C-alpha positions, 0 to 999 in steps of 0.5 A: 171445688168439685162444682168447678171440676165438672166444667171444661175450663178454656184457660187450661191448655191440655196439650202442646198445641193448646200451649202454643195457641195460648202463647200466640193469643197472648202475644197477639193480644199484647201487641194489638193493644199497643201503640204500634198496632194502632199506628199500623192499623191507621197506616193501612187505612191511610194507604187504602184511602190513598189508593182509592183514586188509582182503583177508581173507588171501585166496589173491589177497592171497598170490598178489600177493606170491608173484608179485612176489617171483618176478618180482623174484628171476628178474630179480635172478638175471640182474643178479647173474650180470652183476655177477659176470661183470664183476667176474670179468673185471676181476679176471682182467685185473688178475691178468693184468697182475700176472703179465705185469709180474712178472719170473720169473712164468710167462706160462702163467697169463695168460688161464688162465680160458680153459683146459679143466678138464683143462688146469687140473688139470694146471697145479694138479698142477704148482703142487702140486709147486712148493709141495711143493718150496718147503716143503722149501726153506729159502728159499721165494723162490728158485723162480720157475717150475716148471721152475726149481724142478725144476732147483734141486731136482735140483741140491740133491739132487745136491749132497746126494748128494756 
Protein backbone atom coordinates (compact mmCIF):
# COMPACT_ATOMS: atom_id res chain seq x y z
CA UNK A 1 0.00 0.00 0.00
CA UNK A 2 2.95 2.36 0.45
CA UNK A 3 3.15 2.70 -3.32
CA UNK A 4 -0.37 4.11 -3.43
CA UNK A 5 0.08 6.42 -0.42
CA UNK A 6 2.42 8.78 -2.21
CA UNK A 7 -0.22 9.67 -4.80
CA UNK A 8 -3.04 12.17 -4.31
CA UNK A 9 -6.32 10.36 -4.52
CA UNK A 10 -9.12 12.54 -5.93
CA UNK A 11 -11.91 10.39 -4.48
CA UNK A 12 -11.02 11.18 -0.87
CA UNK A 13 -12.61 14.46 0.18
CA UNK A 14 -10.35 16.11 2.73
CA UNK A 15 -12.55 19.01 3.81
CA UNK A 16 -16.13 20.11 4.27
CA UNK A 17 -15.88 21.79 0.86
CA UNK A 18 -14.57 18.55 -0.68
CA UNK A 19 -17.41 16.54 0.86
CA UNK A 20 -19.94 19.11 -0.40
CA UNK A 21 -18.50 18.88 -3.91
CA UNK A 22 -18.65 15.09 -3.72
CA UNK A 23 -22.30 15.19 -2.64
CA UNK A 24 -23.23 17.66 -5.37
CA UNK A 25 -21.38 15.75 -8.09
CA UNK A 26 -22.96 12.48 -6.94
CA UNK A 27 -26.44 14.00 -7.05
CA UNK A 28 -25.87 15.64 -10.45
CA UNK A 29 -24.41 12.40 -11.84
CA UNK A 30 -27.38 10.40 -10.57
CA UNK A 31 -29.86 12.92 -12.01
CA UNK A 32 -28.07 13.33 -15.35
CA UNK A 33 -28.44 9.61 -16.00
CA UNK A 34 -32.18 9.66 -15.35
CA UNK A 35 -35.11 9.67 -17.75
CA UNK A 36 -36.15 13.05 -16.34
CA UNK A 37 -32.82 14.60 -17.33
CA UNK A 38 -33.17 13.23 -20.85
CA UNK A 39 -36.76 14.52 -21.06
CA UNK A 40 -35.61 17.93 -19.81
CA UNK A 41 -32.80 18.11 -22.36
CA UNK A 42 -35.16 17.08 -25.15
CA UNK A 43 -37.70 19.71 -24.00
CA UNK A 44 -35.03 22.44 -24.03
CA UNK A 45 -34.02 21.50 -27.58
CA UNK A 46 -37.67 21.44 -28.72
CA UNK A 47 -38.30 24.86 -27.18
CA UNK A 48 -35.15 26.18 -28.79
CA UNK A 49 -36.21 24.79 -32.18
CA UNK A 50 -39.72 26.19 -31.81
CA UNK A 51 -38.30 29.63 -30.96
CA UNK A 52 -36.24 29.70 -34.15
CA UNK A 53 -38.86 31.46 -36.32
CA UNK A 54 -39.44 34.08 -33.58
CA UNK A 55 -35.70 34.93 -33.58
CA UNK A 56 -35.47 34.52 -37.38
CA UNK A 57 -32.97 31.68 -36.93
CA UNK A 58 -30.33 34.31 -36.17
CA UNK A 59 -26.70 33.77 -35.27
CA UNK A 60 -27.51 34.71 -31.66
CA UNK A 61 -30.29 32.09 -31.60
CA UNK A 62 -27.78 29.44 -32.74
CA UNK A 63 -25.11 30.73 -30.36
CA UNK A 64 -27.42 30.23 -27.37
CA UNK A 65 -27.77 26.49 -27.92
CA UNK A 66 -24.13 26.06 -28.97
CA UNK A 67 -22.87 27.81 -25.85
CA UNK A 68 -25.27 25.96 -23.56
CA UNK A 69 -24.41 22.55 -24.95
CA UNK A 70 -20.68 23.31 -24.86
CA UNK A 71 -20.80 24.32 -21.19
CA UNK A 72 -22.90 21.29 -20.24
CA UNK A 73 -20.62 18.96 -22.20
CA UNK A 74 -17.54 20.46 -20.53
CA UNK A 75 -18.99 19.87 -17.05
CA UNK A 76 -20.27 16.39 -17.92
CA UNK A 77 -16.77 15.28 -18.95
CA UNK A 78 -15.62 15.87 -15.37
CA UNK A 79 -18.68 14.22 -13.88
CA UNK A 80 -18.25 11.18 -16.09
CA UNK A 81 -14.56 10.94 -15.19
CA UNK A 82 -15.38 11.23 -11.49
CA UNK A 83 -17.98 8.49 -11.79
CA UNK A 84 -15.57 6.25 -13.70
CA UNK A 85 -12.82 6.84 -11.12
CA UNK A 86 -15.15 5.89 -8.29
CA UNK A 87 -16.51 2.83 -10.10
CA UNK A 88 -13.01 1.74 -11.06
CA UNK A 89 -11.75 2.08 -7.49
CA UNK A 90 -14.73 0.13 -6.12
CA UNK A 91 -14.16 -2.63 -8.68
CA UNK A 92 -10.44 -2.76 -7.88
CA UNK A 93 -11.19 -3.07 -4.17
CA UNK A 94 -13.70 -5.87 -4.78
CA UNK A 95 -11.22 -7.75 -6.95
CA UNK A 96 -8.46 -7.22 -4.37
CA UNK A 97 -10.74 -8.72 -1.72
CA UNK A 98 -11.46 -11.75 -3.92
CA UNK A 99 -7.77 -12.30 -4.70
CA UNK A 100 -6.82 -11.91 -1.03
CA UNK A 101 -9.54 -14.34 0.08
CA UNK A 102 -8.85 -17.15 -2.41
CA UNK A 103 -6.46 -19.89 -1.35
CA UNK A 104 -3.76 -20.33 -3.95
CA UNK A 105 -4.41 -17.01 -5.67
CA UNK A 106 -1.37 -14.93 -6.48
CA UNK A 107 -1.17 -12.00 -4.06
CA UNK A 108 0.94 -10.11 -6.59
CA UNK A 109 -2.37 -9.15 -8.23
CA UNK A 110 -3.49 -7.09 -5.24
CA UNK A 111 -3.19 -3.39 -6.14
CA UNK A 112 -2.00 -4.37 -9.61
CA UNK A 113 -3.39 -1.08 -10.93
CA UNK A 114 -0.44 0.71 -9.28
CA UNK A 115 2.12 -1.13 -11.42
CA UNK A 116 3.79 0.50 -14.41
CA UNK A 117 2.77 -0.49 -17.93
CA UNK A 118 6.04 -2.42 -18.28
CA UNK A 119 5.36 -4.37 -15.06
CA UNK A 120 1.83 -5.13 -16.29
CA UNK A 121 3.21 -6.41 -19.59
CA UNK A 122 5.58 -8.76 -17.73
CA UNK A 123 2.70 -10.14 -15.65
CA UNK A 124 0.57 -10.44 -18.79
CA UNK A 125 3.25 -12.59 -20.43
CA UNK A 126 3.41 -14.80 -17.32
CA UNK A 127 -0.35 -15.29 -17.37
CA UNK A 128 -0.26 -16.02 -21.08
CA UNK A 129 2.20 -18.81 -20.25
CA UNK A 130 -0.12 -20.04 -17.52
CA UNK A 131 -3.06 -20.06 -19.95
CA UNK A 132 -1.02 -21.99 -22.51
CA UNK A 133 -0.09 -24.59 -19.87
CA UNK A 134 -3.68 -24.83 -18.70
CA UNK A 135 -4.86 -25.45 -22.26
CA UNK A 136 -2.35 -28.27 -22.59
CA UNK A 137 -3.50 -29.77 -19.26
CA UNK A 138 -6.62 -31.93 -19.18
CA UNK A 139 -7.52 -30.58 -15.70
CA UNK A 140 -7.51 -26.76 -15.94
CA UNK A 141 -8.28 -26.41 -12.22
CA UNK A 142 -4.92 -27.83 -11.21
CA UNK A 143 -2.66 -24.77 -11.52
CA UNK A 144 -3.06 -21.96 -8.99
CA UNK A 145 -0.02 -19.84 -9.69
CA UNK A 146 2.60 -19.36 -12.34
CA UNK A 147 5.24 -21.00 -10.18
CA UNK A 148 3.04 -24.05 -9.48
CA UNK A 149 2.17 -24.29 -13.15
CA UNK A 150 5.84 -24.30 -14.18
CA UNK A 151 6.71 -26.97 -11.58
CA UNK A 152 3.76 -29.19 -12.55
CA UNK A 153 4.42 -28.71 -16.23
CA UNK A 154 8.09 -29.73 -15.78
CA UNK A 155 7.04 -32.72 -13.66
CA UNK A 156 4.57 -33.84 -16.34
CA UNK A 157 7.14 -33.47 -19.07
CA UNK A 158 9.68 -35.42 -16.99
CA UNK A 159 7.11 -38.18 -16.42
CA UNK A 160 6.28 -38.38 -20.13
CA UNK A 161 9.95 -38.69 -21.04
CA UNK A 162 10.36 -41.84 -18.89
